[in-house]
Phi, psi and omega in degrees: 000141181289164180303316189300324184296315182295322184297314178304315180296318175299321173295317176299310183301317178293316177296323181287325180298317178301315175308309182293340176289314184300317181284320183291327182296316172298323184292316187283325176301312184296322176284310186292329184264309189276347184052041176244128176276110184263077179300346185267006185301317171304327185295323185291331174291323177296310180303316172301318179297310185288328175297318180293318177301324187279319182289323177296322169304322180288311187269341181077015176220130178293320182302312173297327183290326172296313185303318181274336178289329187293314176294327183288318176299317183288325182288323176299316179297321175304311179297319179287338176280324182286325191265340185226299198291330185301335182282349189260354188295333176254003177272163176279172176302330181294324179285330173296320181292318183293311181301310183293326170298323173297321178294325178298322182293316184299314189284318181298317176298318186295319175301318179294323186289320182278326192234350178084180184272351182279151175284145185229164178222166178235131183287144171283136185308145180303326193284338179244022183271354186279182180227155175262126179290130169262316170236191178291332186238351184244134180232164182228126182300141172297327180300318183298319179295320173312308178296315176302321179289323175294313180302317181296320176300315182292311177312305177304322175296317186293315175305314179303314184299319179291320187273324189245350180256161180297317179301312178302317176304319177293318180302313173301318177293320172304307182304321182282318179203089189305315184295318169303317181302314186289317181292339173282004173094011173283132177282093194294332183297308183291335187288317178299321179300312181296311182297326181287314182299316176299322178294324174295319179296323177294308181301322180287322176299317175305309176308322178298309181277350175270346188297321185285345180273316176256141182292158168259137189206146176314128170085018179297338184282346186291322183289316183291332176293310183302308177295327177286333168300318176297323178298317184290319183291314180299318184280334182110118181304118176103353184264119177293309176312309179304322178292324174292310184298307182298324174296320179292325173301310182285321178302312180291319180290326178294322185285317176303318184290316181296327184282309187267334180228063192300339181276346187233021181298321183288325181294328176298320184285316183291327177298320171301314181298319180293322185294313179295326175289327178296322184285303179235098182300334182269007182096172182292327182225160170288171183295162180312000000 
């Protein structure tokens, strides 16, 4: 196989890793700070994709669809946290698993009621529909490069907020010692609401920008949830840096696994997770 073939797979793996990072970063913060196992996190990825499909149909523009879908997704996260997740903070993990699994069922049925059981697709905007030539016969889609660029910008913004702002300092303090943070006068309830809503927004946004690449179908959030949990476990619960590194490892290994070993693609991903956890049982990095 030519070098360009491996370059294309590497670029695809990096782009997939960036999407996983957006989903997993919200999941790891919710788990690391709020100590909530949110099995419904993948459903927000699905909701983001379907909101974009709906709004793009209304406005005739993917960009406008995303612009209006993002605040709707964050608002949904706010409502879900206040009406459901807030009751889980003093409950055990079993209650969390049961309630968030119930949310998966609710969101799946809502999706079927609103958009049906058919698969859907979103057209790539004309301005991003071109390709960059790699060789005389192989090209790479501009939209995939655009997705990677957007994820890089959001990732850098997230690192800045976590490391350089007062909100980020509060989030890191909450991840390190929730009780002490509350004792210092921080409104931990509102901190949890902000973290959960932003986590929902990140997962939904990942679904929005991935929608033109992958088809939309019922239950599409289930697979992304499983892979994101793998990323969180590898990177270390509560660590944004770990979520990024874990997402890159899983993204690249998943794409190369599907390409080179199609019958063993899933085994490649979970073997990678097992190898890393044998080396570092607590994950690659400590919490944010």
